[in-house]
VEXDREN-2710 file (C-alpha; in Angstrom, 1 decimal):
% VEXDREN-2710
k/r/px/py/pz
1/UNK/20.2/-1.5/-8.0
2/UNK/21.5/1.8/-8.6
3/UNK/18.9/4.2/-5.5
4/UNK/19.8/8.0/-5.0
5/UNK/20.4/9.8/-2.4
6/UNK/19.2/14.1/-3.0
7/UNK/21.9/16.4/-0.9
8/UNK/22.6/20.0/-0.5
9/UNK/24.6/20.7/2.7
10/UNK/27.8/18.7/2.9
11/UNK/27.4/16.7/0.1
12/UNK/31.2/17.1/-0.6
13/UNK/31.7/15.1/2.3
14/UNK/30.3/12.5/0.9
15/UNK/33.3/12.1/-1.2
16/UNK/35.9/13.2/1.5
17/UNK/34.8/11.2/3.8
18/UNK/32.7/7.9/2.3
19/UNK/29.8/8.1/4.6
20/UNK/26.3/8.9/4.3
21/UNK/24.1/10.8/6.7
22/UNK/21.4/8.1/8.6
23/UNK/18.4/10.0/10.2
24/UNK/16.5/9.6/13.4
25/UNK/12.7/9.6/12.6
26/UNK/11.9/12.3/14.1
27/UNK/14.5/14.5/12.4
28/UNK/12.3/13.6/9.4
29/UNK/9.8/16.4/7.5
30/UNK/6.7/13.7/7.9
31/UNK/5.1/13.9/11.3
32/UNK/3.7/9.9/10.9
33/UNK/7.0/8.2/10.8
34/UNK/7.1/4.8/12.2
35/UNK/3.3/6.1/13.9
36/UNK/1.1/2.7/13.7
37/UNK/-2.4/1.7/14.0
38/UNK/-2.2/0.1/17.5
39/UNK/-5.4/-2.4/18.0
40/UNK/-6.4/-3.7/21.2
41/UNK/-6.9/-7.8/20.5
42/UNK/-7.0/-9.4/23.5
43/UNK/-10.2/-10.9/24.3
44/UNK/-12.1/-12.0/27.3
45/UNK/-11.6/-15.9/26.4
46/UNK/-8.1/-15.1/26.1
47/UNK/-7.6/-13.6/29.4
48/UNK/-9.1/-16.0/31.2
49/UNK/-7.6/-18.6/29.9
50/UNK/-4.0/-16.8/30.9
51/UNK/-5.4/-16.0/34.5
52/UNK/-5.8/-19.7/34.9
53/UNK/-2.6/-21.1/32.9
54/UNK/-0.1/-18.5/33.7
55/UNK/-1.1/-16.7/36.9
56/UNK/2.5/-15.4/37.3
57/UNK/2.0/-12.6/34.5
58/UNK/-0.4/-11.2/36.9
59/UNK/1.9/-10.8/39.8
60/UNK/2.9/-6.8/38.5
61/UNK/-0.9/-6.0/38.6
62/UNK/-1.3/-7.1/42.6
63/UNK/2.0/-5.6/43.4
64/UNK/0.9/-2.4/42.0
65/UNK/-2.7/-2.9/43.4
66/UNK/-1.5/-3.8/47.3
67/UNK/-1.5/0.0/48.4
68/UNK/-5.5/-0.6/48.2
69/UNK/-7.4/-1.1/51.4
70/UNK/-9.9/-3.8/49.5
71/UNK/-7.4/-5.3/47.8
72/UNK/-6.5/-9.3/49.3
73/UNK/-3.3/-9.4/50.8
74/UNK/-2.1/-12.2/49.5
75/UNK/-1.4/-13.1/45.9
76/UNK/-3.3/-16.6/45.6
77/UNK/-6.1/-14.6/47.5
78/UNK/-5.8/-12.0/44.3
79/UNK/-5.8/-15.3/42.0
80/UNK/-8.6/-16.8/43.2
81/UNK/-10.8/-13.8/42.5
82/UNK/-9.1/-12.9/39.2
83/UNK/-11.7/-14.9/36.9
84/UNK/-14.4/-12.6/38.1
85/UNK/-12.8/-9.7/38.2
86/UNK/-11.8/-9.7/34.6
87/UNK/-15.1/-10.9/33.6
88/UNK/-16.7/-7.7/35.6
89/UNK/-14.5/-5.1/34.4
90/UNK/-13.5/-6.3/31.1
91/UNK/-15.5/-3.9/28.9
92/UNK/-14.1/-1.1/30.9
93/UNK/-10.5/-2.2/30.4
94/UNK/-10.6/-2.6/26.9
95/UNK/-12.4/1.1/26.7
96/UNK/-9.3/2.5/28.6
97/UNK/-7.0/0.2/26.8
98/UNK/-7.8/1.4/23.1
99/UNK/-7.5/5.4/24.2
100/UNK/-3.7/4.2/25.6
101/UNK/-3.1/2.6/22.2
102/UNK/-4.3/5.8/20.2
103/UNK/-1.5/8.0/22.8
104/UNK/1.1/5.6/22.5
105/UNK/0.7/5.1/19.0
106/UNK/2.1/9.2/18.7
107/UNK/4.8/8.7/21.0
108/UNK/6.4/5.9/19.0
109/UNK/8.2/7.8/16.6
110/UNK/10.4/9.9/19.4
111/UNK/10.7/6.2/21.4
112/UNK/12.2/4.6/18.4
113/UNK/14.6/7.8/17.5
114/UNK/16.0/7.2/20.8
115/UNK/17.8/4.0/19.7
116/UNK/17.2/3.7/15.6
117/UNK/17.9/5.6/12.5
118/UNK/17.0/5.1/9.3
119/UNK/18.9/5.7/5.8
120/UNK/16.7/6.8/3.0
121/UNK/17.4/6.0/-0.4
122/UNK/15.1/6.4/-3.8
123/UNK/14.6/4.8/-6.8
124/UNK/14.0/8.2/-9.4
125/UNK/16.9/10.6/-10.1
126/UNK/14.1/13.2/-12.3
127/UNK/11.8/13.9/-9.5
128/UNK/11.3/17.3/-9.6
129/UNK/10.0/17.6/-6.0
130/UNK/12.5/15.3/-4.3
131/UNK/15.1/17.9/-5.6
132/UNK/13.3/20.5/-4.2
133/UNK/12.7/18.8/-0.8
134/UNK/16.3/17.2/-0.4
135/UNK/18.6/19.0/-2.5
136/UNK/17.7/22.8/-1.6
137/UNK/15.7/23.5/-4.6
138/UNK/17.8/21.9/-7.2
139/UNK/21.2/23.3/-6.2
140/UNK/22.4/20.3/-4.8
141/UNK/23.3/16.7/-6.0
142/UNK/21.9/13.4/-6.1
143/UNK/24.6/10.3/-5.2
144/UNK/23.9/7.1/-7.5
145/UNK/24.6/4.3/-4.9
146/UNK/24.7/0.9/-6.0
147/UNK/22.3/-0.4/-3.2
148/UNK/24.2/-4.5/-3.1
149/UNK/27.5/-3.2/-3.0
150/UNK/29.8/-5.1/-0.3
151/UNK/30.3/-1.7/1.1
152/UNK/26.8/-2.6/2.6
153/UNK/27.8/-5.4/4.7
154/UNK/27.7/-8.1/1.7
155/UNK/24.0/-8.2/2.4
156/UNK/21.7/-10.0/0.4
157/UNK/19.2/-8.0/-2.2
158/UNK/16.5/-7.4/0.1
159/UNK/18.4/-5.5/2.4
160/UNK/17.1/-2.4/1.6
161/UNK/13.2/-3.1/2.3
162/UNK/10.9/-0.9/-0.3
163/UNK/8.6/1.6/1.8
164/UNK/4.6/0.7/1.0
165/UNK/2.6/4.0/0.9
166/UNK/-0.8/3.1/1.9
167/UNK/-4.3/5.0/2.6
168/UNK/-4.0/4.0/6.2
169/UNK/-1.9/3.8/8.8
170/UNK/-0.1/-0.3/9.2
171/UNK/-2.2/-2.0/11.7
172/UNK/-0.5/-3.9/14.9
173/UNK/-2.3/-5.8/16.7
174/UNK/-1.4/-6.4/20.3
175/UNK/0.2/-7.7/22.3
176/UNK/2.5/-9.4/19.6
177/UNK/4.0/-12.5/19.5
178/UNK/8.0/-12.9/20.1
179/UNK/8.3/-15.0/16.2
180/UNK/6.4/-11.8/14.7
181/UNK/7.2/-8.6/16.7
182/UNK/10.7/-7.6/13.9
183/UNK/9.0/-8.4/11.1
184/UNK/5.9/-6.5/12.4
185/UNK/8.0/-3.8/13.5
186/UNK/10.1/-3.3/10.2
187/UNK/6.5/-3.2/8.4
188/UNK/5.7/0.0/10.6
189/UNK/9.2/1.8/9.8
190/UNK/8.8/0.9/5.9
191/UNK/5.3/2.4/6.0
192/UNK/4.0/5.9/4.7
193/UNK/1.3/7.8/3.7
194/UNK/0.5/7.6/-0.3
195/UNK/1.1/11.1/-0.5
196/UNK/4.7/10.5/-0.1
197/UNK/4.4/7.9/-3.2
198/UNK/6.0/9.8/-5.3
199/UNK/9.6/9.1/-3.6
200/UNK/9.5/5.5/-3.8
201/UNK/11.9/5.2/-1.4
202/UNK/14.2/2.4/0.4
203/UNK/14.9/2.0/3.8
204/UNK/17.8/0.5/6.1
205/UNK/17.4/0.8/9.8
206/UNK/20.4/0.9/11.9
207/UNK/20.6/1.1/16.0
208/UNK/22.2/4.4/16.9
209/UNK/24.6/2.9/18.8
210/UNK/26.4/1.1/15.4
211/UNK/26.6/4.4/13.4
212/UNK/29.8/7.1/13.7
213/UNK/28.2/9.9/15.9
214/UNK/29.1/13.6/15.2
215/UNK/28.7/16.2/17.7
216/UNK/28.4/19.6/15.7
217/UNK/27.9/23.5/17.2
218/UNK/24.5/24.6/18.2
219/UNK/22.6/20.9/18.3
220/UNK/21.7/19.1/21.3
221/UNK/22.0/15.6/19.2
222/UNK/24.9/14.3/17.0
223/UNK/24.6/13.7/13.8
224/UNK/24.9/9.9/12.5
225/UNK/26.5/8.5/9.7
226/UNK/27.5/5.3/8.2
227/UNK/30.5/4.4/6.2
228/UNK/30.6/3.2/2.6
229/UNK/33.0/1.9/-0.1
230/UNK/34.3/4.2/-2.8
231/UNK/32.8/1.9/-5.2
232/UNK/29.2/2.1/-4.3
233/UNK/29.1/5.6/-5.3
234/UNK/28.4/5.4/-9.3
235/UNK/26.9/8.2/-9.7
236/UNK/26.8/12.1/-9.1
237/UNK/24.0/14.3/-11.1
238/UNK/24.1/17.7/-10.4
239/UNK/20.3/19.6/-9.7
240/UNK/19.3/21.8/-12.4
241/UNK/20.0/24.9/-10.6
242/UNK/23.4/23.6/-9.1
243/UNK/25.7/25.7/-7.0
244/UNK/28.6/26.3/-9.3
245/UNK/31.1/26.1/-6.3
246/UNK/29.5/22.6/-5.2
247/UNK/29.6/21.4/-8.6
248/UNK/33.6/22.7/-9.0
249/UNK/34.9/21.4/-5.7
250/UNK/32.7/17.9/-6.5
251/UNK/34.9/17.7/-9.7
252/UNK/37.9/19.3/-8.0
253/UNK/38.1/16.1/-5.4
254/UNK/36.9/13.5/-8.3
255/UNK/40.2/14.6/-10.2
256/UNK/42.7/14.6/-7.5
257/UNK/41.4/10.8/-6.6
258/UNK/41.3/9.5/-10.0
259/UNK/42.4/5.8/-8.5
260/UNK/39.5/6.0/-6.0
261/UNK/36.7/8.3/-7.4
262/UNK/37.3/8.3/-11.2
263/UNK/34.9/5.6/-12.2
264/UNK/32.2/7.5/-11.2
265/UNK/29.8/9.1/-13.8
266/UNK/29.3/12.9/-13.5
267/UNK/25.8/13.7/-15.0
268/UNK/23.4/16.9/-15.3
269/UNK/19.8/17.8/-14.9
270/UNK/18.7/19.6/-17.6
271/UNK/15.1/21.2/-17.6
272/UNK/13.0/19.8/-20.7
273/UNK/12.4/22.3/-23.2
274/UNK/8.4/21.9/-23.6
275/UNK/7.3/19.7/-20.7
276/UNK/7.3/19.6/-16.9
277/UNK/10.1/17.6/-17.0
278/UNK/13.5/16.8/-15.6
279/UNK/16.5/15.1/-18.8
280/UNK/19.4/13.2/-17.2
281/UNK/22.0/14.5/-19.4
282/UNK/26.5/13.8/-19.4
283/UNK/27.9/16.8/-17.3
END
């Protein structure tokens, strides 16, 4: 499957350095990236059962309250009174937890960005909005990337996860079970609002410490890149208003490297003579 990376700035570096930019989610243009609908799923019965069977889980609560003058001085006394305390205060605990979860959900994009970055590719190569957003108003290019190429760690077909476009945020019921935690987090990372559905996006999630980090002037955080093999690049599509200098640089780079880059097809976006449509033709 060929997927597309729209780009303008540093497009020539994709060919010269054979790497693609991978971005922390809080640098995307969607402020709702990685923002789930966190839902309170704890019941009174489950809390009472946990107090009976796993009292050690409540030791941090006891330690946090030890300074209170009316708090039991021993953990054993605290546990003895815990069922009554849970029953009496559960409604207030639930109310406060729901408020806290709403706040935590809005922080998730920034917390995830401290550890993760996302490689975004799209299925369409003729999307007018995509060329406008990501290729500097059609002045850039789109690289056609073979998503199953061995340069992507020889992974199976589901290596790139298709983005799910929804009306509402993806619901996550807390606490998460350990066996479902990764799957739920992956769904959150690959869920976006339906207003973006024209992008038909595919994603790969990376840990920051596994990427190439490059410091740049006038920027606090580095840029991140993933290395690819030259054979993963199958096409270069010039935008309908491509910068002539960029086109020349790409053509010259391919011409200088026929052995490694000569297989790349050069195409061009052409405005349809009568419709609001882009046509992809040989360049």
